[in-house]
N, CA and C atoms of all chains as a GROMACS GRO file, in nm:
protein
  588
    1MET      N    1   7.482  12.199  11.208
    1MET     CA    2   7.429  12.165  11.341
    1MET      C    3   7.407  12.293  11.418
    2SER      N    4   7.298  12.300  11.492
    2SER     CA    5   7.266  12.424  11.560
    2SER      C    6   7.364  12.450  11.674
    3ASP      N    7   7.405  12.343  11.739
    3ASP     CA    8   7.498  12.354  11.852
    3ASP      C    9   7.631  12.293  11.811
    4PRO      N   10   7.721  12.377  11.750
    4PRO     CA   11   7.839  12.323  11.684
    4PRO      C   12   7.908  12.209  11.760
    5LEU      N   13   7.946  12.232  11.883
    5LEU     CA   14   8.014  12.123  11.953
    5LEU      C   15   7.988  12.123  12.103
    6GLY      N   16   7.879  12.181  12.142
    6GLY     CA   17   7.849  12.182  12.285
    6GLY      C   18   7.765  12.062  12.323
    7GLY      N   19   7.742  12.044  12.449
    7GLY     CA   20   7.653  11.941  12.502
    7GLY      C   21   7.675  11.804  12.442
    8ASN      N   22   7.567  11.745  12.396
    8ASN     CA   23   7.567  11.610  12.341
    8ASN      C   24   7.656  11.593  12.219
    9SER      N   25   7.666  11.700  12.139
    9SER     CA   26   7.734  11.690  12.011
    9SER      C   27   7.876  11.638  12.027
   10LYS      N   28   7.942  11.680  12.135
   10LYS     CA   29   8.079  11.638  12.158
   10LYS      C   30   8.088  11.487  12.169
   11GLU      N   31   8.001  11.431  12.252
   11GLU     CA   32   8.002  11.286  12.272
   11GLU      C   33   7.963  11.212  12.145
   12GLN      N   34   7.867  11.273  12.074
   12GLN     CA   35   7.819  11.213  11.950
   12GLN      C   36   7.933  11.206  11.848
   13LEU      N   37   8.005  11.317  11.834
   13LEU     CA   38   8.115  11.322  11.739
   13LEU      C   39   8.223  11.221  11.776
   14LYS      N   40   8.255  11.216  11.905
   14LYS     CA   41   8.356  11.119  11.952
   14LYS      C   42   8.315  10.978  11.914
   15SER      N   43   8.186  10.949  11.931
   15SER     CA   44   8.136  10.815  11.902
   15SER      C   45   8.146  10.784  11.752
   16TYR      N   46   8.109  10.881  11.667
   16TYR     CA   47   8.121  10.859  11.522
   16TYR      C   48   8.266  10.833  11.482
   17ILE      N   49   8.355  10.919  11.531
   17ILE     CA   50   8.496  10.907  11.493
   17ILE      C   51   8.551  10.772  11.540
   18SER      N   52   8.512  10.733  11.662
   18SER     CA   53   8.566  10.608  11.713
   18SER      C   54   8.510  10.488  11.635
   19ARG      N   55   8.382  10.495  11.594
   19ARG     CA   56   8.327  10.387  11.512
   19ARG      C   57   8.400  10.379  11.378
   20ILE      N   58   8.424  10.497  11.318
   20ILE     CA   59   8.494  10.498  11.189
   20ILE      C   60   8.634  10.442  11.203
   21GLU      N   61   8.702  10.481  11.311
   21GLU     CA   62   8.840  10.434  11.327
   21GLU      C   63   8.846  10.283  11.350
   22SER      N   64   8.749  10.229  11.423
   22SER     CA   65   8.747  10.082  11.441
   22SER      C   66   8.724  10.012  11.308
   23LEU      N   67   8.627  10.064  11.232
   23LEU     CA   68   8.597  10.004  11.102
   23LEU      C   69   8.718  10.014  11.008
   24GLU      N   70   8.788  10.128  11.014
   24GLU     CA   71   8.908  10.144  10.931
   24GLU      C   72   9.014  10.041  10.969
   25GLU      N   73   9.026  10.016  11.100
   25GLU     CA   74   9.120   9.915  11.149
   25GLU      C   75   9.088   9.778  11.090
   26GLU      N   76   8.958   9.744  11.097
   26GLU     CA   77   8.916   9.613  11.047
   26GLU      C   78   8.933   9.605  10.896
   27LYS      N   79   8.900   9.715  10.829
   27LYS     CA   80   8.918   9.720  10.683
   27LYS      C   81   9.065   9.696  10.650
   28LYS      N   82   9.152   9.756  10.731
   28LYS     CA   83   9.296   9.746  10.705
   28LYS      C   84   9.345   9.600  10.703
   29THR      N   85   9.285   9.516  10.789
   29THR     CA   86   9.331   9.377  10.790
   29THR      C   87   9.305   9.312  10.654
   30PHE      N   88   9.192   9.349  10.591
   30PHE     CA   89   9.163   9.291  10.460
   30PHE      C   90   9.251   9.351  10.352
   31VAL      N   91   9.275   9.482  10.361
   31VAL     CA   92   9.366   9.546  10.265
   31VAL      C   93   9.503   9.478  10.273
   32ASP      N   94   9.548   9.452  10.396
   32ASP     CA   95   9.678   9.387  10.415
   32ASP      C   96   9.677   9.244  10.361
   33ASP      N   97   9.567   9.172  10.391
   33ASP     CA   98   9.556   9.034  10.344
   33ASP      C   99   9.559   9.028  10.191
   34ILE      N  100   9.488   9.120  10.128
   34ILE     CA  101   9.484   9.124   9.981
   34ILE      C  102   9.625   9.148   9.927
   35ARG      N  103   9.694   9.243   9.989
   35ARG     CA  104   9.831   9.272   9.946
   35ARG      C  105   9.919   9.148   9.961
   36ASP      N  106   9.897   9.073  10.069
   36ASP     CA  107   9.976   8.951  10.091
   36ASP      C  108   9.950   8.846   9.984
   37VAL      N  109   9.824   8.832   9.943
   37VAL     CA  110   9.793   8.733   9.839
   37VAL      C  111   9.862   8.771   9.708
   38TYR      N  112   9.857   8.901   9.674
   38TYR     CA  113   9.926   8.944   9.552
   38TYR      C  114  10.077   8.915   9.562
   39ALA      N  115  10.134   8.938   9.680
   39ALA     CA  116  10.278   8.913   9.699
   39ALA      C  117  10.308   8.765   9.684
   40GLU      N  118  10.220   8.682   9.741
   40GLU     CA  119  10.237   8.537   9.732
   40GLU      C  120  10.229   8.493   9.585
   41ALA      N  121  10.131   8.546   9.514
   41ALA     CA  122  10.114   8.512   9.372
   41ALA      C  123  10.236   8.557   9.292
   42LYS      N  124  10.290   8.673   9.329
   42LYS     CA  125  10.410   8.722   9.260
   42LYS      C  126  10.527   8.626   9.280
   43SER      N  127  10.541   8.578   9.404
   43SER     CA  128  10.649   8.482   9.432
   43SER      C  129  10.631   8.355   9.350
   44ALA      N  130  10.504   8.322   9.322
   44ALA     CA  131  10.477   8.201   9.244
   44ALA      C  132  10.492   8.227   9.094
   45GLY      N  133  10.526   8.352   9.058
   45GLY     CA  134  10.553   8.381   8.918
   45GLY      C  135  10.443   8.453   8.843
   46PHE      N  136  10.335   8.492   8.915
   46PHE     CA  137  10.227   8.564   8.847
   46PHE      C  138  10.248   8.715   8.858
   47ASP      N  139  10.211   8.787   8.753
   47ASP     CA  140  10.229   8.932   8.751
   47ASP      C  141  10.112   9.001   8.823
   48PRO      N  142  10.139   9.069   8.935
   48PRO     CA  143  10.030   9.131   9.012
   48PRO      C  144   9.951   9.234   8.932
   49LYS      N  145  10.018   9.305   8.840
   49LYS     CA  146   9.946   9.404   8.759
   49LYS      C  147   9.840   9.336   8.674
   50VAL      N  148   9.877   9.224   8.615
   50VAL     CA  149   9.782   9.150   8.531
   50VAL      C  150   9.667   9.099   8.619
   51MET      N  151   9.702   9.050   8.737
   51MET     CA  152   9.599   8.999   8.828
   51MET      C  153   9.503   9.110   8.870
   52ARG      N  154   9.558   9.228   8.900
   52ARG     CA  155   9.470   9.340   8.940
   52ARG      C  156   9.377   9.378   8.825
   53ALA      N  157   9.430   9.374   8.703
   53ALA     CA  158   9.346   9.404   8.586
   53ALA      C  159   9.234   9.302   8.574
   54ILE      N  160   9.267   9.176   8.600
   54ILE     CA  161   9.166   9.070   8.592
   54ILE      C  162   9.058   9.089   8.698
   55VAL      N  163   9.101   9.119   8.821
   55VAL     CA  164   9.004   9.139   8.929
   55VAL      C  165   8.910   9.255   8.895
   56ARG      N  166   8.969   9.364   8.842
   56ARG     CA  167   8.886   9.480   8.802
   56ARG      C  168   8.787   9.441   8.693
   57ARG      N  169   8.835   9.365   8.594
   57ARG     CA  170   8.747   9.329   8.482
   57ARG      C  171   8.636   9.236   8.524
   58ARG      N  172   8.669   9.142   8.611
   58ARG     CA  173   8.566   9.048   8.657
   58ARG      C  174   8.461   9.119   8.743
   59LYS      N  175   8.506   9.226   8.810
   59LYS     CA  176   8.415   9.301   8.898
   59LYS      C  177   8.311   9.376   8.816
   60ASP      N  178   8.352   9.426   8.701
   60ASP     CA  179   8.261   9.505   8.618
   60ASP      C  180   8.288   9.475   8.470
   61PRO      N  181   8.238   9.358   8.423
   61PRO     CA  182   8.268   9.315   8.285
   61PRO      C  183   8.214   9.412   8.180
   62ASP      N  184   8.099   9.475   8.208
   62ASP     CA  185   8.042   9.568   8.110
   62ASP      C  186   8.134   9.688   8.088
   63LYS      N  187   8.182   9.742   8.200
   63LYS     CA  188   8.271   9.856   8.190
   63LYS      C  189   8.398   9.816   8.116
   64ALA      N  190   8.447   9.696   8.143
   64ALA     CA  191   8.569   9.648   8.079
   64ALA      C  192   8.548   9.635   7.929
   65ALA      N  193   8.431   9.581   7.890
   65ALA     CA  194   8.402   9.561   7.748
   65ALA      C  195   8.390   9.696   7.678
   66GLU      N  196   8.328   9.791   7.748
   66GLU     CA  197   8.310   9.925   7.693
   66GLU      C  198   8.446   9.991   7.668
   67LEU      N  199   8.535   9.977   7.766
   67LEU     CA  200   8.668  10.035   7.752
   67LEU      C  201   8.746   9.968   7.640
   68GLU      N  202   8.730   9.836   7.629
   68GLU     CA  203   8.802   9.762   7.525
   68GLU      C  204   8.755   9.809   7.387
   69ALA      N  205   8.623   9.834   7.374
   69ALA     CA  206   8.568   9.881   7.247
   69ALA      C  207   8.623  10.020   7.214
   70LEU      N  208   8.632  10.104   7.319
   70LEU     CA  209   8.686  10.240   7.300
   70LEU      C  210   8.832  10.234   7.255
   71ILE      N  211   8.907  10.143   7.317
   71ILE     CA  212   9.048  10.129   7.280
   71ILE      C  213   9.059  10.093   7.132
   72GLU      N  214   8.974   9.999   7.088
   72GLU     CA  215   8.976   9.959   6.947
   72GLU      C  216   8.946  10.079   6.858
   73THR      N  217   8.844  10.157   6.897
   73THR     CA  218   8.805  10.274   6.818
   73THR      C  219   8.920  10.374   6.808
   74TYR      N  220   8.983  10.400   6.923
   74TYR     CA  221   9.094  10.495   6.924
   74TYR      C  222   9.209  10.441   6.840
   75MET      N  223   9.236  10.311   6.851
   75MET     CA  224   9.347  10.253   6.775
   75MET      C  225   9.322  10.267   6.626
   76GLU      N  226   9.196  10.245   6.586
   76GLU     CA  227   9.163  10.261   6.444
   76GLU      C  228   9.182  10.405   6.402
   77ALA      N  229   9.136  10.497   6.487
   77ALA     CA  230   9.148  10.639   6.456
   77ALA      C  231   9.294  10.679   6.444
   78LEU      N  232   9.377  10.620   6.528
   78LEU     CA  233   9.520  10.653   6.525
   78LEU      C  234   9.585  10.596   6.400
   79GLY      N  235   9.531  10.486   6.350
   79GLY     CA  236   9.587  10.422   6.231
   79GLY      C  237   9.734  10.395   6.249
   80PRO      N  238   9.815  10.435   6.149
   80PRO     CA  239   9.958  10.403   6.156
   80PRO      C  240  10.025  10.472   6.274
   81LEU      N  241   9.959  10.575   6.329
   81LEU     CA  242  10.013  10.646   6.444
   81LEU      C  243  10.040  10.553   6.562
   82ARG      N  244   9.965  10.444   6.567
   82ARG     CA  245   9.976  10.356   6.684
   82ARG      C  246  10.117  10.304   6.706
   83ASP      N  247  10.198  10.306   6.597
   83ASP     CA  248  10.334  10.255   6.612
   83ASP      C  249  10.433  10.364   6.649
   84THR      N  250  10.385  10.488   6.658
   84THR     CA  251  10.474  10.596   6.702
   84THR      C  252  10.469  10.606   6.854
   85PRO      N  253  10.570  10.671   6.915
   85PRO     CA  254  10.567  10.685   7.061
   85PRO      C  255  10.440  10.757   7.109
   86LEU      N  256  10.398  10.859   7.035
   86LEU     CA  257  10.278  10.934   7.074
   86LEU      C  258  10.154  10.845   7.072
   87GLY      N  259  10.140  10.770   6.964
   87GLY     CA  260  10.024  10.681   6.952
   87GLY      C  261  10.025  10.574   7.059
   88ALA      N  262  10.143  10.519   7.083
   88ALA     CA  263  10.156  10.414   7.184
   88ALA      C  264  10.121  10.470   7.322
   89ALA      N  265  10.163  10.595   7.347
   89ALA     CA  266  10.135  10.657   7.477
   89ALA      C  267   9.985  10.677   7.494
   90ALA      N  268   9.917  10.718   7.388
   90ALA     CA  269   9.772  10.738   7.395
   90ALA      C  270   9.701  10.607   7.426
   91ILE      N  271   9.743  10.503   7.358
   91ILE     CA  272   9.680  10.372   7.378
   91ILE      C  273   9.707  10.322   7.520
   92ASN      N  274   9.830  10.337   7.564
   92ASN     CA  275   9.864  10.293   7.700
   92ASN      C  276   9.789  10.372   7.805
   93GLY      N  277   9.774  10.500   7.780
   93GLY     CA  278   9.703  10.584   7.875
   93GLY      C  279   9.561  10.536   7.892
   94LEU      N  280   9.499  10.499   7.783
   94LEU     CA  281   9.362  10.451   7.787
   94LEU      C  282   9.354  10.316   7.856
   95ARG      N  283   9.449  10.229   7.823
   95ARG     CA  284   9.450  10.096   7.886
   95ARG      C  285   9.467  10.107   8.037
   96ARG      N  286   9.545  10.205   8.078
   96ARG     CA  287   9.575  10.219   8.221
   96ARG      C  288   9.450  10.253   8.302
   97THR      N  289   9.351  10.311   8.237
   97THR     CA  290   9.229  10.345   8.309
   97THR      C  291   9.146  10.222   8.340
   98GLN      N  292   9.183  10.110   8.282
   98GLN     CA  293   9.104   9.987   8.306
   98GLN      C  294   9.138   9.926   8.439
   99MET      N  295  10.686   8.328   8.512
   99MET     CA  296  10.664   8.186   8.542
   99MET      C  297  10.709   8.104   8.424
  100SER      N  298  10.774   7.992   8.448
  100SER     CA  299  10.830   7.913   8.340
  100SER      C  300  10.717   7.852   8.257
  101ASP      N  301  10.610   7.814   8.325
  101ASP     CA  302  10.497   7.751   8.256
  101ASP      C  303  10.378   7.847   8.262
  102PRO      N  304  10.369   7.939   8.163
  102PRO     CA  305  10.275   8.050   8.176
  102PRO      C  306  10.139   8.012   8.236
  103LEU      N  307  10.072   7.917   8.176
  103LEU     CA  308   9.941   7.886   8.233
  103LEU      C  309   9.902   7.739   8.217
  104GLY      N  310  10.000   7.654   8.203
  104GLY     CA  311   9.969   7.510   8.188
  104GLY      C  312   9.966   7.442   8.324
  105GLY      N  313   9.928   7.319   8.326
  105GLY     CA  314   9.934   7.235   8.446
  105GLY      C  315   9.880   7.300   8.570
  106ASN      N  316   9.959   7.296   8.674
  106ASN     CA  317   9.920   7.348   8.805
  106ASN      C  318   9.891   7.496   8.807
  107SER      N  319   9.961   7.571   8.720
  107SER     CA  320   9.953   7.717   8.726
  107SER      C  321   9.810   7.764   8.714
  108LYS      N  322   9.734   7.698   8.629
  108LYS     CA  323   9.594   7.736   8.607
  108LYS      C  324   9.516   7.731   8.738
  109GLU      N  325   9.529   7.621   8.808
  109GLU     CA  326   9.456   7.604   8.935
  109GLU      C  327   9.507   7.703   9.040
  110GLN      N  328   9.638   7.724   9.036
  110GLN     CA  329   9.701   7.816   9.132
  110GLN      C  330   9.648   7.958   9.112
  111LEU      N  331   9.643   7.999   8.985
  111LEU     CA  332   9.593   8.133   8.954
  111LEU      C  333   9.446   8.147   8.995
  112LYS      N  334   9.368   8.045   8.964
  112LYS     CA  335   9.226   8.047   9.003
  112LYS      C  336   9.212   8.066   9.152
  113SER      N  337   9.296   7.996   9.227
  113SER     CA  338   9.290   8.003   9.372
  113SER      C  339   9.329   8.142   9.424
  114TYR      N  340   9.434   8.201   9.366
  114TYR     CA  341   9.473   8.337   9.408
  114TYR      C  342   9.361   8.436   9.380
  115ILE      N  343   9.306   8.429   9.259
  115ILE     CA  344   9.201   8.526   9.221
  115ILE      C  345   9.079   8.509   9.311
  116SER      N  346   9.047   8.384   9.340
  116SER     CA  347   8.928   8.362   9.424
  116SER      C  348   8.952   8.408   9.567
  117ARG      N  349   9.074   8.389   9.618
  117ARG     CA  350   9.105   8.440   9.753
  117ARG      C  351   9.096   8.593   9.755
  118ILE      N  352   9.152   8.657   9.651
  118ILE     CA  353   9.147   8.804   9.645
  118ILE      C  354   9.003   8.853   9.638
  119GLU      N  355   8.922   8.785   9.556
  119GLU     CA  356   8.784   8.829   9.540
  119GLU      C  357   8.703   8.814   9.670
  120SER      N  358   8.729   8.706   9.744
  120SER     CA  359   8.660   8.691   9.874
  120SER      C  360   8.702   8.801   9.970
  121LEU      N  361   8.833   8.828   9.975
  121LEU     CA  362   8.882   8.933  10.064
  121LEU      C  363   8.827   9.069  10.024
  122GLU      N  364   8.818   9.093   9.894
  122GLU     CA  365   8.761   9.220   9.846
  122GLU      C  366   8.615   9.232   9.890
  123GLU      N  367   8.543   9.120   9.884
  123GLU     CA  368   8.403   9.119   9.930
  123GLU      C  369   8.394   9.160  10.076
  124GLU      N  370   8.479   9.098  10.158
  124GLU     CA  371   8.477   9.126  10.301
  124GLU      C  372   8.519   9.270  10.329
  125LYS      N  373   8.621   9.314  10.254
  125LYS     CA  374   8.666   9.454  10.269
  125LYS      C  375   8.550   9.548  10.239
  126LYS      N  376   8.474   9.512  10.135
  126LYS     CA  377   8.364   9.599  10.090
  126LYS      C  378   8.262   9.623  10.202
  127THR      N  379   8.240   9.522  10.286
  127THR     CA  380   8.142   9.542  10.393
  127THR      C  381   8.188   9.655  10.487
  128PHE      N  382   8.320   9.662  10.510
  128PHE     CA  383   8.371   9.768  10.598
  128PHE      C  384   8.368   9.903  10.528
  129VAL      N  385   8.402   9.902  10.400
  129VAL     CA  386   8.395  10.027  10.322
  129VAL      C  387   8.252  10.081  10.328
  130ASP      N  388   8.155   9.990  10.311
  130ASP     CA  389   8.013  10.031  10.314
  130ASP      C  390   7.973  10.079  10.454
  131ASP      N  391   8.019  10.006  10.556
  131ASP     CA  392   7.987  10.046  10.694
  131ASP      C  393   8.042  10.184  10.725
  132ILE      N  394   8.165  10.210  10.681
  132ILE     CA  395   8.228  10.340  10.706
  132ILE      C  396   8.147  10.449  10.638
  133ARG      N  397   8.108  10.423  10.515
  133ARG     CA  398   8.026  10.521  10.441
  133ARG      C  399   7.895  10.547  10.516
  134ASP      N  400   7.838  10.440  10.572
  134ASP     CA  401   7.713  10.456  10.646
  134ASP      C  402   7.730  10.543  10.770
  135VAL      N  403   7.842  10.525  10.840
  135VAL     CA  404   7.863  10.607  10.960
  135VAL      C  405   7.877  10.754  10.922
  136TYR      N  406   7.951  10.782  10.813
  136TYR     CA  407   7.962  10.921  10.768
  136TYR      C  408   7.824  10.977  10.734
  137ALA      N  409   7.742  10.894  10.669
  137ALA     CA  410   7.607  10.940  10.631
  137ALA      C  411   7.524  10.968  10.755
  138GLU      N  412   7.537  10.881  10.854
  138GLU     CA  413   7.463  10.898  10.979
  138GLU      C  414   7.508  11.027  11.049
  139ALA      N  415   7.640  11.048  11.053
  139ALA     CA  416   7.694  11.168  11.116
  139ALA      C  417   7.646  11.293  11.042
  140LYS      N  418   7.638  11.282  10.909
  140LYS     CA  419   7.591  11.395  10.829
  140LYS      C  420   7.446  11.429  10.866
  141SER      N  421   7.364  11.324  10.880
  141SER     CA  422   7.224  11.347  10.919
  141SER      C  423   7.216  11.415  11.055
  142ALA      N  424   7.315  11.385  11.141
  142ALA     CA  425   7.315  11.444  11.274
  142ALA      C  426   7.374  11.585  11.272
  143GLY      N  427   7.417  11.632  11.153
  143GLY     CA  428   7.462  11.769  11.141
  143GLY      C  429   7.613  11.789  11.135
  144PHE      N  430   7.688  11.677  11.129
  144PHE     CA  431   7.834  11.690  11.119
  144PHE      C  432   7.877  11.686  10.973
  145ASP      N  433   7.980  11.765  10.940
  145ASP     CA  434   8.029  11.772  10.803
  145ASP      C  435   8.125  11.655  10.776
  146PRO      N  436   8.089  11.566  10.683
  146PRO     CA  437   8.173  11.449  10.655
  146PRO      C  438   8.313  11.486  10.610
  147LYS      N  439   8.326  11.597  10.536
  147LYS     CA  440   8.460  11.637  10.489
  147LYS      C  441   8.550  11.668  10.608
  148VAL      N  442   8.495  11.739  10.706
  148VAL     CA  443   8.573  11.773  10.825
  148VAL      C  444   8.609  11.645  10.900
  149MET      N  445   8.512  11.554  10.909
  149MET     CA  446   8.537  11.427  10.979
  149MET      C  447   8.646  11.345  10.909
  150ARG      N  448   8.641  11.342  10.777
  150ARG     CA  449   8.744  11.267  10.703
  150ARG      C  450   8.882  11.328  10.727
  151ALA      N  451   8.886  11.462  10.732
  151ALA     CA  452   9.014  11.530  10.759
  151ALA      C  453   9.064  11.493  10.897
  152ILE      N  454   8.972  11.486  10.994
  152ILE     CA  455   9.011  11.450  11.131
  152ILE      C  456   9.064  11.307  11.138
  153VAL      N  457   8.994  11.215  11.071
  153VAL     CA  458   9.038  11.076  11.070
  153VAL      C  459   9.178  11.065  11.010
  154ARG      N  460   9.199  11.137  10.898
  154ARG     CA  461   9.332  11.135  10.834
  154ARG      C  462   9.438  11.190  10.929
  155ARG      N  463   9.407  11.303  10.996
  155ARG     CA  464   9.506  11.365  11.084
  155ARG      C  465   9.539  11.279  11.205
  156ARG      N  466   9.438  11.214  11.260
  156ARG     CA  467   9.462  11.129  11.376
  156ARG      C  468   9.542  11.006  11.338
  157LYS      N  469   9.526  10.964  11.211
  157LYS     CA  470   9.598  10.845  11.164
  157LYS      C  471   9.747  10.873  11.151
  158ASP      N  472   9.780  10.995  11.111
  158ASP     CA  473   9.921  11.030  11.091
  158ASP      C  474   9.945  11.174  11.134
  159PRO      N  475   9.954  11.195  11.268
  159PRO     CA  476   9.966  11.332  11.320
  159PRO      C  477  10.094  11.402  11.273
  160ASP      N  478  10.203  11.327  11.256
  160ASP     CA  479  10.329  11.389  11.213
  160ASP      C  480  10.314  11.448  11.074
  161LYS      N  481  10.253  11.371  10.987
  161LYS     CA  482  10.235  11.417  10.850
  161LYS      C  483  10.144  11.540  10.851
  162ALA      N  484  10.041  11.536  10.935
  162ALA     CA  485   9.947  11.648  10.943
  162ALA      C  486  10.019  11.774  10.991
  163ALA      N  487  10.106  11.759  11.094
  163ALA     CA  488  10.178  11.874  11.149
  163ALA      C  489  10.273  11.932  11.045
  164GLU      N  490  10.335  11.841  10.970
  164GLU     CA  491  10.430  11.883  10.867
  164GLU      C  492  10.357  11.965  10.760
  165LEU      N  493  10.241  11.916  10.718
  165LEU     CA  494  10.163  11.988  10.618
  165LEU      C  495  10.116  12.122  10.670
  166GLU      N  496  10.076  12.125  10.797
  166GLU     CA  497  10.028  12.250  10.856
  166GLU      C  498  10.141  12.353  10.858
  167ALA      N  499  10.263  12.306  10.889
  167ALA     CA  500  10.378  12.396  10.891
  167ALA      C  501  10.406  12.450  10.750
  168LEU      N  502  10.394  12.361  10.652
  168LEU     CA  503  10.416  12.402  10.514
  168LEU      C  504  10.313  12.506  10.470
  169ILE      N  505  10.189  12.484  10.512
  169ILE     CA  506  10.083  12.580  10.478
  169ILE      C  507  10.116  12.717  10.534
  170GLU      N  508  10.163  12.719  10.660
  170GLU     CA  509  10.202  12.847  10.722
  170GLU      C  510  10.313  12.914  10.642
  171THR      N  511  10.414  12.834  10.603
  171THR     CA  512  10.527  12.888  10.527
  171THR      C  513  10.480  12.948  10.395
  172TYR      N  514  10.394  12.872  10.325
  172TYR     CA  515  10.344  12.919  10.196
  172TYR      C  516  10.261  13.045  10.216
  173MET      N  517  10.180  13.048  10.322
  173MET     CA  518  10.095  13.165  10.345
  173MET      C  519  10.180  13.289  10.371
  174GLU      N  520  10.288  13.269  10.447
  174GLU     CA  521  10.378  13.381  10.472
  174GLU      C  522  10.441  13.428  10.342
  175ALA      N  523  10.484  13.332  10.260
  175ALA     CA  524  10.547  13.365  10.133
  175ALA      C  525  10.449  13.440  10.043
  176LEU      N  526  10.324  13.401  10.048
  176LEU     CA  527  10.223  13.466   9.964
  176LEU      C  528  10.193  13.607  10.014
  177GLY      N  529  10.210  13.627  10.143
  177GLY     CA  530  10.185  13.758  10.201
  177GLY      C  531  10.046  13.808  10.167
  178PRO      N  532  10.039  13.934  10.120
  178PRO     CA  533   9.906  13.992  10.094
  178PRO      C  534   9.833  13.915   9.983
  179LEU      N  535   9.909  13.838   9.904
  179LEU     CA  536   9.850  13.757   9.797
  179LEU      C  537   9.741  13.666   9.850
  180ARG      N  538   9.752  13.628   9.977
  180ARG     CA  539   9.658  13.529  10.031
  180ARG      C  540   9.514  13.573  10.021
  181ASP      N  541   9.494  13.704  10.008
  181ASP     CA  542   9.356  13.753  10.000
  181ASP      C  543   9.306  13.763   9.857
  182THR      N  544   9.396  13.736   9.760
  182THR     CA  545   9.351  13.737   9.620
  182THR      C  546   9.299  13.597   9.586
  183PRO      N  547   9.218  13.587   9.479
  183PRO     CA  548   9.167  13.455   9.439
  183PRO      C  549   9.281  13.355   9.414
  184LEU      N  550   9.390  13.401   9.350
  184LEU     CA  551   9.502  13.312   9.320
  184LEU      C  552   9.565  13.259   9.449
  185GLY      N  553   9.590  13.350   9.542
  185GLY     CA  554   9.651  13.310   9.669
  185GLY      C  555   9.561  13.215   9.746
  186ALA      N  556   9.433  13.247   9.747
  186ALA     CA  557   9.337  13.162   9.819
  186ALA      C  558   9.334  13.023   9.756
  187ALA      N  559   9.341  13.019   9.621
  187ALA     CA  560   9.338  12.891   9.551
  187ALA      C  561   9.462  12.808   9.587
  188ALA      N  562   9.577  12.874   9.596
  188ALA     CA  563   9.701  12.803   9.629
  188ALA      C  564   9.691  12.744   9.769
  189ILE      N  565   9.640  12.824   9.862
  189ILE     CA  566   9.628  12.778  10.001
  189ILE      C  567   9.527  12.663  10.010
  190ASN      N  568   9.416  12.678   9.940
  190ASN     CA  569   9.316  12.572   9.942
  190ASN      C  570   9.368  12.443   9.880
  191GLY      N  571   9.444  12.459   9.772
  191GLY     CA  572   9.500  12.341   9.705
  191GLY      C  573   9.588  12.264   9.801
  192LEU      N  574   9.668  12.336   9.877
  192LEU     CA  575   9.758  12.273   9.972
  192LEU      C  576   9.678  12.206  10.084
  193ARG      N  577   9.578  12.277  10.133
  193ARG     CA  578   9.496  12.222  10.242
  193ARG      C  579   9.426  12.094  10.196
  194ARG      N  580   9.386  12.092  10.070
  194ARG     CA  581   9.310  11.978  10.019
  194ARG      C  582   9.393  11.850  10.019
  195THR      N  583   9.525  11.863  10.017
  195THR     CA  584   9.610  11.743  10.017
  195THR      C  585   9.612  11.678  10.155
  196GLN      N  586   9.558  11.747  10.254
  196GLN     CA  587   9.561  11.690  10.391
  196GLN      C  588   9.453  11.587  10.411
   0.00000   0.00000   0.00000
């Protein structure tokens, strides 16, 4: 900006920051609500980690399928290694990215 | 859960996932709006990275002050090192966590 923070720029910046902060506030209510639903589901006996994985997969099934195929490929490459701690760690590391 | 996915559990799980997905949809509108405001501010000549740092600091001023104090301590400890690439990298790394 040619005029770093003089004149209009000050008011403009204040307005941007205040708009962002209001939107962040509103976003937070949904973040909190989502957390509450997971907590409620957990109380009902569902595993939140599994649910989060499902939500991620449903959001982007292609990416999920691609990762699943990669996991299979890596598992084949690892062969009997998959039953060692190192092999298991590699597989888990990959799964965790899903 | 005693009954992994039989009977009621199936419907219950469907309902949780659908509630989460609706909330995620609504959250997304705010995430998108926030991104738009940053883009608008950028067009007006403001640096989005600086703005994001400001939003973070205003959200948690105590944490920001604590980090700033730590940066000062580290800079003093580095002494003349601060002007070397390694020292500068260390200081930048710390700043980036803010």
